[in-house]
N, C-alpha and C positions, 0 to 999 in steps of 0.2 A: 466609400465602401470598398472593401477588399474581397474579391471572389477567388476561391481556390477550387481545384478539381474536386468534384463531389458536392459542392454547394448547389442549392436548388436553381440558382440563376446562372450558374457558370456556363452551361451548354448554350443558352441563348446569347450570353454576353460574348461568346467567341465566334458567333456567326457574323459574317460580313457580307457585303454585296455579292462578291464572287463565290458562288456555291461550289466551285471546284477546289477551293482552298480549305484544307482541314488541318489546322495546327492547334496544339494544346499548350497554351502558356502555363507556366507555374503559378502565376498570379496575375489577376486583372485588377488594377486600381482605378475604380470609377471616381474621377476627381470632381470635386465641387469648387475647386479654386486652385490657384497656382501653388499654394503651399502643399497641397496633396501631391501634385506632380513632383515637386522638389523632394518630398519625402520618399516617393516611389523610386525616383531616380537615384537618390542616395542609397536606398536599400539594394537596388540592382548593382550598383557599383561595389558596395561592400561585400555582396555575396558572389560577385563575378558572374552575374546573369546577363543574358542578352536583353536588349531594350527595344520595344516597338512603341510607336505613338499612334493612337487612333483618333482621328478627327471624324470624318464622315464614313470611314471604312470602305471607300469606293474604289480604291486603286486595284486594277486588274491583277497585279502581281501578289496581292495580299500583304503588302508591307505594314498593314495595321496590326498584324499578328506575328509572334515569334514562337517557335517551338521551345518549350521549357524555360521561357524567360518571363520578363515583366512587361505587361502592356499598360501603358499610361493612357487611360481611356477618357477622352474629353467629350464623349458623345452627349453628356448632359449639359454641356456649356454651349448654348446656342444663341446667346444674346446678341442683338444688333442695336447699336445706338447711333442715330442719325442726327447730325447737325446740319439742317437744311440750309441755313444761312451761309455756313462755311463750305458747304458741299463736301462733307466728310462723313464717313461711316466708320465706326469702331466695332470690330467684329470679334466675338469669342472663338476659340479654336475648334469647337465642335459644331459650328454653324454649317448649315447646308445652304445651297444657293437659293432655295425657296425662302429661307429666312431673310437673306439679304434682299432679294427681289421684293418681298412683301413690305419690308421696312422702308426701302428706298423709293419704291413706286408710290407709296402713300404721299410723296412729295413731288412726283413726276421725275424723279432722279434715277440714275442707273450707274453701275460700273460693269464693265464687260465680264461676264461669267461664262460658265459652260453651257451645254445644250441639254443637260438633264438636271432637273431641279433637285434631285436627291443626291447629287454629287456634293462632296464636302468642299468647303471653301479652302481649308488649309492645304490639302494635297494638290488641288488644282493650281493654287497660287504659287507654291514653292516650286512646282514643275514648269511654270511659265503661264499656262492657261490661255485658252482662246474660245470664242463663241461668236454668236451672231453679230455682235457689235464691235468686234475686235478690228475689223478693217477700218472702222471709223475712229475708234478711241484706243487702239493698241491692245496688247496682251493684258490679261488680268494682272500679272505681276508688274507691268508698266504703270499701272494705276495705284500701286502700293506706295503710300506716303511714308510709312514707318512700320516697324514690327517690334513688339516687345518680346524678348526671348529669354528662355532658361537655358543656360549653357551646360556643357558636360560636367564642369566642376561645381555646379550649383549656383553660380553667380547669375544675377539678373541684369540684362542690358537692354538698351534701346538701339535698334539699327535703323539708320536713316541717312540721307545724303550728307548730313553734317555731324553724324555721330556713328562711330563704328562703320565707316563708309564701305570698307572692304567686305564686311559681313553682310551689309545691305546689298551690295552688288551680287554676292553669292546666293543669298536667299531668294532673289528674284530670278528663278529659273534653274538654280543649281540643285534643287531637291532638298529633302529634309536631312541633310548630312552634317549640318553645322551647329544645330541646336534646336530647341523646341520653341516654336512660335506660340506665345500665349495670348497675344492680341494683334490683330491686323488693323491698320488704319488705311482706308482706301479713299482716293479722290472720286468724286461723283460728277456726273454730267447731266445736263438738262435734256431729257428725251420727251417728256409728256408720258402718255400711257398707251399710245397706239402706233403700230407699225403696219406696213403693207407686206403680207407674208403668207406663206402656206405652200403645200406641195402641188406640183404639176406632175401628173402620173402618165407615163408612157409604157405601153407593153414592151417586153424585152426585145421583140423582133424589130422594133423601131430604134433600138439603142444606138446603132452605128451612126445614123444620120443625126440623131439628137446630140450625141457626144461631139460630133464635128461642129454642129451649130453652137453648142454651148461654149466650146473652146474659143470661137470667134466672138461670141457675145460678151464674155467676161473680160476680154482683152482691153476693152475701153470702159469697164465698169467704174463708177465713182466709188469713193470710200464709204459712202452711205449704204452701199449695196453689197451683200454677201450672197453667193449662190452655191449651195452645197449639192452634192449628188449622193444618193443612196440607192444602191443596186441590191435588190433583195426579193424575197417572196412577200407579196403584199399581205400584211397581217389582218386578222379579223378584228380590227378596231373600229370604233364608232365612226371615225371620220373617213374610213376607206369605203368607197362604193362597193356594194355587195357583189357586183359582177366581176370585180377585180380581186377580191379576197382569195388568197391561195394561189394566185398566178404570179409569174415572174415579171417584175416591173423595174423600171428606172424612175426614181423620184428626183425631180429637179426642184430644189428647195430655195427659193429666193426669200430674202428678208431685207426690206428697204426701210431705213430709219430716218430718212430726211423728209422734206416736204412731200406729203402723200400725193398731191396732184401731179407733181413732177415724177413721182414714182410710178404712177399709173401709166404715164406716157412712156417712161423708160422701159417698163416691163412688158409693154404691149407686144413687141416682136417675139419675145420669149413665150408669152402666153398663146400667141396665135400660131406658133410654129407647129406643123404636123398635120392636122390639129392633134392635141393630146387626147388620151383616153378620159382624163378628168382634169379640170383646172379648179383647184380649191384655194387659190390666192384671194385674199380679201383683206380689208382693213380690220384689224382685230387687236385686242389688248396684247401688249408685249408679253405679259406674264402667261397668257394663254399659249402664245407661240413657244415660249421657253419650255413649257411642260409637254409639248407635243410628243416628244420621244420617250417620255417617262415610262409609259406602259409597255413599250417595246423592249425595255432593258430592266426588268424588275429585279428586286433582290432575290438572291439564292438560286437563280439559274446558274449553270456553268458557263464560264467565259474563258476564251483564250484568244489573245490578240497578237498580231504582227503588224508592223507599220513601216512606212517610208515617208520621207519628204520627196515631193516630185517637182520637176520643172513643169512648164506648160505642157499639156498633153500632146504627145506625138502620135502619129499613126500607129507605130509599134506598141505604144502604151495602151492605146485604145483597143488594139487587137487582144492584148492580154486581158483587159477588162471584160471584153466580150466572151472570151474563151473560158474564163475562170469564175466570174462572179456568181453565176447560177449553177455551177457544177458542184454543188454542195449536197449534203444529206439532210441537214436540219433546216426546216423552214424559218427558224429564228436567226440563222447566220446571215451576215450581210457584209457589204463593202460600203464604206463611207469616205467620200472625198470632201475635205474642207477647203474652202476658198480662202487662201492666204493673201498676203500683200497688203496694200494700203498702209495704214498707220503702223501695222506690225513690222513693216519692212524698215522703219526708221529707228524705233526704240527710244527709250527715255534719255534725257540728258544725263551724262555720266555712265551710260551703258548698263547692261545687266548680263547675267550668266545665261539667259535664255538664248537658244540657238534657233536655226531654221528661218531666220528673217529674210533669206533670199529665196525661199521656196514659194512656188505658185500654189501648191496643194500639200496638205497632210493627208495621207492615205491610211485608213484604219481597216484592216481585214479582221473581222470579228467572227470567230466560231462561237456559237451560242446554242445551248441545249437546255431544255426546260427541266430535266430531271436533276440537274446538279451533278456533283461527283466529279472526280478528276479526269475521267477518260471519255472521249467521244471521237467518232470517225472524222469529224470536221477539223480536229486539230491537225491531222495530216493534210487536209484540204488547205487549211490556212497556211501551213509552212510551205507547201508546194506553190501556192499562189504567190506568196511573198518572194520565193526564189525566182519565179518567172518574171516578176516585176522589177527585180533588183537591177537589171541592166538599164532600166529606163528611169531610175531614181537618182537623187542627188548624192546619195551616200549617207545623208543625215537621217535623224529620227527624233521624234518628239518624246521626251523622257517619260511623260505620263502614259504613253502607250506601250512602254516596254514591259514584257513579262519577266519572270524571274529566271529564265533559262537562256538569256540572250548571249552571255559571254562578254569578255572585256572589250573586244573590238567594237561591238555595238554600243556599249556604254560610252566608250570614247567618242563614237560618232554622235551620240546624243548630246554631248557637251561641247563638241567641236573645238574651235580654237581656244576656248576658255578653259580647257581641261587642266592645263598646267597651273593656271592661276587658282583654280578651284582646289587643286591638290595642296597648294601652299596655304590657302585659307583654312582648309581642313586640318592641316598640321598645326596651325596656329591656335585654332579654337577647340579642336577635339583630337589631340595627339594620340589618345588611347583608343580611338575608333569606337566610342561608346554608341554612337548613332550609326548602326551598321545594317539596319533592315531595309535601307533604300537601295536604289540602283547604282551600284559601284562595286569594283573589285575590293575584296576584304583588305582593310588596312590602308586603302586609298580613299578617294573622295566619296 
């Protein structure tokens, strides 16, 4: 189906997760197969129009839309086929992580995904991707076995370690700059269905001592354990105790995916520290934990992000967290620190374009406002907070957390030492820069 401005479904079709993005494509091609995508791509090239590709439409920068161009919309292609015996999943380009988790967990299997189940598989994967299980089994892109792709010239190829290996290296973390992935093939791992996980809530006035304890606690954490931090105003969600809703809190968020009895003993010091205002850690379905953040970042709110990779938290970095995290206007805005390391630090055989493997944390400062629209006071809060933390960061940044106003220096920082190799692969596979809606300087990677 082709949608044009003025068509009944056009307005809804151009809405994406980030309600701060308002772009009007000339044409939205809702694809029911690869042939549709190829025809839309050929039309865009013939007419000299910009191209954007929509999978889940969840990228904060709005890369799924382009002003006055052609959107290749895969949102109707959400199929997931699981071969449990081979531990492989084949995933269509419009699938969300809820689709993958539902299909794989039916067999007790998983592949590391994001922490919000309405995130698209495609964007997360080509940007690297990490979540609760990544310390144990690596980045999402580390678990990619192969990718079927539609290239800028219309040709169809398979990228894998033994076929178009340079393209395969690039697509695992280099962004969607080299072609359109039309099928993902992921390796799967045996998890079962249960993890030991959940939030431990502390009131903000306890944050300094909790952060110091957290830093020491995770220093010896096994790969089966990830412990995230969320500094925010406690939302009015069902799982939040009523007496904490609307108050400033620090959420310590462990997820243990190994032997659950061992996990109970391992987490006891963290759960006993303080004591906390609430301890909601329990044995629960992995899919339940995966969806815990969904309601806190719904579609069509306004979002603006800034991000750093961080080394282990220093006293100075902790001071910035204490000064800035709760000095916001919107109760929906938050700070999230991901616990990196473990299997992510090593990477797959043959390497990949994903950067940040030496980071202890990925920090996401998120301005969020319920009304949507492009402007909010917390955008300034986010930028100033980011600048204050910059002296305590590694200098790198996770590509999927970049907004569209970062500039070339930040984009180079996102790709790190692989930038030059990515630029050459871009020149080889897309010399006319057809795929230009992603994070890169125009005409480069």
